[in-house]
C-alpha positions in Angstrom: 52.1 14.7 26.9 54.4 13.8 24.0 56.6 16.5 22.5 55.8 16.9 18.8 57.0 19.8 16.6 55.1 21.0 13.6 57.1 23.2 11.2 55.1 25.4 8.9 56.2 28.2 6.5 55.4 31.7 7.5 52.9 33.5 5.2 53.0 35.4 3.0 56.4 34.9 1.5 58.1 36.3 -1.6 60.2 34.5 -4.1 63.0 36.7 -5.6 62.6 34.7 -8.8 59.0 36.0 -9.1 59.3 39.7 -8.0 56.3 41.7 -6.9 54.2 38.7 -5.9 53.2 37.1 -2.6 52.7 33.4 -2.0 51.6 30.9 0.6 52.2 27.2 0.9 48.7 25.6 0.6 49.7 22.6 2.6 51.0 24.8 5.5 47.8 26.9 5.3 45.6 23.8 5.4 47.4 22.7 8.6 47.2 26.3 10.0 43.5 26.2 9.4 43.1 22.9 11.3 45.2 24.3 14.2 43.0 27.4 14.3 39.8 25.4 14.2 40.8 23.3 17.2 43.0 25.5 19.4 42.9 23.3 22.6 44.2 20.3 20.6 46.8 22.6 18.8 48.1 23.6 22.2 49.5 20.1 22.6 51.9 20.7 19.8 55.1 22.8 19.5 54.2 24.8 16.3 57.1 26.6 14.7 56.6 29.0 11.8 59.7 29.3 9.7 60.8 31.6 6.8 60.4 30.4 3.2 64.0 31.3 2.3 66.7 28.7 2.6 68.7 27.7 4.5 66.0 26.8 7.0 68.2 26.6 10.0 65.6 25.3 12.4 65.0 22.2 10.2 68.7 21.8 9.5 69.4 21.7 13.2 66.7 19.0 13.8 66.8 16.8 10.6 69.9 17.8 8.7 70.8 19.7 5.6 68.9 17.4 3.2 65.6 17.8 5.1 64.4 21.4 4.7 60.9 20.9 3.3 57.7 22.0 5.0 55.3 21.2 6.4 57.0 18.6 8.5 56.0 17.1 11.8 58.8 15.8 14.0 57.5 13.5 16.7 58.7 11.7 19.8 59.0 8.1 19.0 58.2 7.1 22.6 54.7 8.8 22.5 51.4 6.9 22.5 50.8 4.5 19.6 53.2 3.2 17.0 55.1 5.3 14.6 53.1 5.7 11.3 54.1 3.3 8.5 55.2 6.3 6.4 57.5 7.7 9.1 60.9 8.8 7.9 64.0 9.1 10.1 66.9 11.6 10.2 69.4 12.4 12.9 67.7 9.9 15.2 64.3 11.7 14.9 61.1 10.4 13.4 59.1 12.7 11.1 56.3 12.8 8.5 56.4 15.4 5.7 53.3 14.7 3.7 50.4 17.0 4.6 47.8 14.1 4.5 50.1 11.9 6.7 50.4 14.8 9.1 46.5 15.2 9.3 46.2 11.5 10.0 48.9 11.6 12.6 47.2 14.6 14.3 44.0 12.7 14.5 45.5 9.5 15.9 47.9 11.1 18.3 46.4 14.4 19.3 42.6 13.9 19.0 42.0 16.1 16.0 38.9 15.1 14.0 39.6 12.9 11.0 39.0 14.4 7.5 35.8 13.2 6.0 36.5 10.1 3.8 36.0 11.2 0.3 37.9 11.9 -2.9 41.1 13.8 -2.2 42.4 16.1 -4.9 46.1 16.8 -5.0 47.8 19.6 -6.9 50.1 18.2 -9.6 
């Protein structure tokens, strides 16, 4: 089975610039929900939950200082099927960091169901 790592932000998290409030990353929570809904398929991934605060050492170690955003899925290029068109590369690793691209990748590579084709709303 291919080795693929999915990095999600822990929840909830606090932002010192906005004291007294808790937050979550909606993209990470969406992916967490997919993983929870299909645990046998999620077991095929190495899921890492990382702190919101930077520096995000786990991502720096894998992708470098300039690539600390989450969610991000780092995948083994030699796995089944071609790399997605929108794959990015850093430190010799391939990754996708768009939540919709990650959902598509999970469906193609790990057998997750595909989102229903309809209008997709994105937050500005």
